[in-house]
C-alpha positions as CSV (number, residue, x, y, z in Angstrom):
1,X,156.7,-20.0,148.1
2,X,158.3,-21.9,145.2
3,X,160.0,-25.2,145.7
4,X,163.7,-25.7,144.9
5,X,163.1,-27.5,141.6
6,X,160.9,-24.7,140.3
7,X,163.5,-22.2,141.4
8,X,166.2,-24.1,139.4
9,X,164.0,-24.3,136.3
10,X,163.4,-20.6,136.5
11,X,167.2,-20.0,136.9
12,X,168.0,-22.2,133.9
13,X,165.6,-20.3,131.6
14,X,168.2,-17.4,131.6
15,X,170.4,-19.7,129.5
16,X,167.9,-20.2,126.7
17,X,164.8,-22.1,126.0
18,X,165.0,-25.7,127.1
19,X,163.1,-29.0,127.0
20,X,162.8,-31.2,130.0
21,X,162.3,-35.0,130.3
22,X,162.3,-37.5,133.2
23,X,165.9,-38.9,133.4
24,X,167.6,-40.9,136.1
25,X,164.8,-40.3,138.6
26,X,165.1,-36.5,138.1
27,X,164.4,-34.1,135.3
28,X,166.8,-33.8,132.4
29,X,167.3,-30.4,130.9
30,X,168.0,-30.2,127.2
31,X,169.0,-27.3,124.8
32,X,169.0,-28.2,121.1
33,X,168.4,-31.9,122.1
34,X,171.6,-31.9,124.1
35,X,171.2,-32.7,127.8
36,X,173.3,-30.6,130.1
37,X,171.7,-30.8,133.5
38,X,169.7,-33.0,135.9
39,X,167.4,-31.4,138.5
40,X,166.1,-33.3,141.5
41,X,164.0,-31.9,144.4
42,X,167.1,-31.0,146.3
43,X,170.0,-30.7,143.8
44,X,171.3,-29.4,140.5
45,X,173.7,-31.6,138.6
46,X,175.7,-30.3,135.6
47,X,177.1,-32.3,132.8
48,X,180.9,-32.5,132.7
49,X,183.2,-33.2,129.8
50,X,186.6,-32.2,128.6
51,X,188.3,-29.7,131.0
52,X,185.0,-29.1,132.8
53,X,185.4,-32.4,134.6
54,X,188.6,-31.3,136.2
55,X,187.1,-27.9,137.2
56,X,184.1,-29.6,138.9
57,X,186.2,-32.2,140.7
58,X,188.6,-29.4,141.9
59,X,185.5,-27.5,143.2
60,X,184.5,-30.7,145.2
61,X,181.5,-31.6,143.2
62,X,180.3,-35.2,143.5
63,X,179.1,-37.2,140.5
64,X,175.4,-38.1,140.2
65,X,174.5,-41.6,141.4
66,X,171.3,-43.1,140.2
67,X,170.3,-46.1,142.4
68,X,167.9,-48.5,140.6
69,X,166.9,-51.6,142.5
70,X,170.1,-53.6,142.9
71,X,172.4,-51.4,140.7
72,X,173.9,-48.0,140.9
73,X,174.7,-46.0,137.8
74,X,177.3,-43.2,138.1
75,X,176.9,-40.7,135.3
76,X,179.1,-37.7,134.2
77,X,176.9,-35.1,135.9
78,X,178.2,-33.2,139.0
79,X,176.4,-31.8,142.0
80,X,176.8,-28.0,141.8
81,X,174.0,-27.2,144.3
82,X,176.5,-25.6,146.8
83,X,178.0,-23.4,144.1
84,X,174.4,-22.4,143.0
85,X,173.7,-21.3,146.6
86,X,177.0,-19.7,147.4
87,X,178.4,-18.3,144.2
88,X,175.8,-17.7,141.5
89,X,178.3,-16.0,139.1
90,X,180.6,-19.0,139.1
91,X,177.6,-21.3,138.8
92,X,176.4,-19.4,135.7
93,X,179.9,-19.7,134.1
94,X,179.8,-23.4,134.7
95,X,176.3,-23.8,133.3
96,X,177.4,-21.9,130.1
97,X,180.5,-24.1,129.7
98,X,178.4,-27.3,130.2
99,X,175.8,-26.1,127.6
100,X,178.5,-25.3,125.0
101,X,180.2,-28.7,125.6
102,X,176.9,-30.6,125.5
103,X,175.8,-29.0,122.2
104,X,179.2,-29.5,120.6
105,X,179.3,-33.2,121.6
106,X,175.7,-33.8,120.4
107,X,176.6,-32.2,117.1
108,X,179.7,-34.4,116.7
109,X,177.8,-37.5,117.6
110,X,175.2,-36.7,114.9
111,X,177.8,-36.0,112.3
112,X,179.4,-38.4,109.8
113,X,182.7,-37.9,111.6
114,X,181.5,-39.9,114.6
115,X,179.9,-42.7,112.5
116,X,181.6,-45.9,111.6
117,X,181.1,-47.4,108.2
118,X,179.5,-50.4,109.8
119,X,176.9,-48.1,111.3
120,X,175.5,-47.4,107.9
121,X,172.5,-49.4,106.6
122,X,173.5,-52.8,105.0
123,X,177.0,-52.6,106.4
124,X,178.6,-54.7,109.1
125,X,182.1,-55.2,110.6
126,X,183.4,-57.5,107.8
127,X,182.3,-55.1,105.1
128,X,183.8,-52.2,107.0
129,X,187.1,-54.0,107.1
130,X,186.9,-54.9,103.4
131,X,186.2,-51.2,102.6
132,X,189.0,-50.0,104.8
133,X,191.4,-52.5,103.3
134,X,190.5,-51.0,99.9
135,X,191.8,-47.6,101.2
136,X,188.5,-46.0,102.2
137,X,189.1,-44.9,105.9
138,X,185.8,-43.4,107.0
139,X,182.1,-42.6,106.3
140,X,182.9,-39.2,104.8
141,X,185.2,-40.8,102.2
142,X,182.8,-43.6,101.6
143,X,179.9,-41.3,100.8
144,X,182.0,-38.8,98.8
145,X,183.4,-41.6,96.6
146,X,180.0,-43.1,95.9
147,X,178.9,-46.7,95.5
148,X,180.4,-47.4,92.1
149,X,183.9,-46.1,93.1
150,X,183.8,-47.9,96.4
151,X,182.8,-51.1,94.7
152,X,185.7,-50.7,92.1
153,X,188.2,-50.1,94.9
154,X,187.0,-53.1,96.9
155,X,187.0,-55.3,93.7
156,X,190.5,-54.2,93.0
157,X,191.6,-55.0,96.6
158,X,189.6,-58.3,96.9
159,X,189.7,-59.7,93.4
160,X,187.2,-59.7,90.5
161,X,184.8,-62.3,91.9
162,X,182.6,-60.0,94.0
163,X,178.9,-60.4,94.2
164,X,177.1,-57.5,92.5
165,X,174.8,-57.4,95.5
166,X,177.7,-55.7,97.3
167,X,177.4,-52.7,94.9
168,X,173.7,-52.4,95.8
169,X,174.5,-52.7,99.5
170,X,177.0,-49.8,99.1
171,X,174.4,-47.7,97.2
172,X,171.8,-48.4,99.9
173,X,174.3,-47.5,102.6
174,X,174.9,-44.1,101.0
175,X,171.2,-43.6,100.4
176,X,170.3,-44.6,103.9
177,X,168.1,-47.5,103.0
178,X,168.2,-51.3,102.8
179,X,169.6,-52.4,99.4
180,X,166.5,-54.4,98.5
181,X,164.6,-51.0,98.4
182,X,166.7,-49.8,95.5
183,X,164.6,-49.5,92.3
184,X,165.5,-51.7,89.3
185,X,166.5,-48.7,87.2
186,X,168.8,-47.5,89.9
187,X,170.4,-51.0,90.0
188,X,170.8,-51.0,86.3
189,X,172.5,-47.6,86.2
190,X,174.9,-48.8,88.9
191,X,175.7,-51.9,86.9
192,X,176.3,-49.9,83.7
193,X,178.6,-47.5,85.7
194,X,181.0,-50.2,86.8
195,X,181.4,-51.7,83.3
């Protein structure tokens, strides 16, 4: 006879191939690197989000509590064990919704839309503010304008006395590397482009 955890793993295979990792004292279930469930020896917890939170609360599902020494972490995963036992069709609908939400959220968090300018290499809050003041609102705009144009706009906004190192910092941010790793010929072509 299989244990409950094995039974749940078998059930979740119907929703696509998944990876599993130890998480919060249980087993985290991932599809496309997006975690959507936690399995323990006695329960199945499903990731909420968006309107799914309201549905799960209305169904009487309690949030997952991970007790670790002297602290308790409450995470956005809901106990759907009773639904699994009593209404497998409804459970399957909830699992599909959770998977879709988890994958969508993971994709968004990995995209440029969720990043802040200060999250790019070489950048920090003060530089992000400087760039935004120059009229460049987000990472997508920053990258599409390119280092030279960003530097021009910042120079126009801040005044002519900008350190040229800033140009290289912008180029490194766009290339995803520290500015000191830019090759000399790349630095020279950037300098020529701003003159």
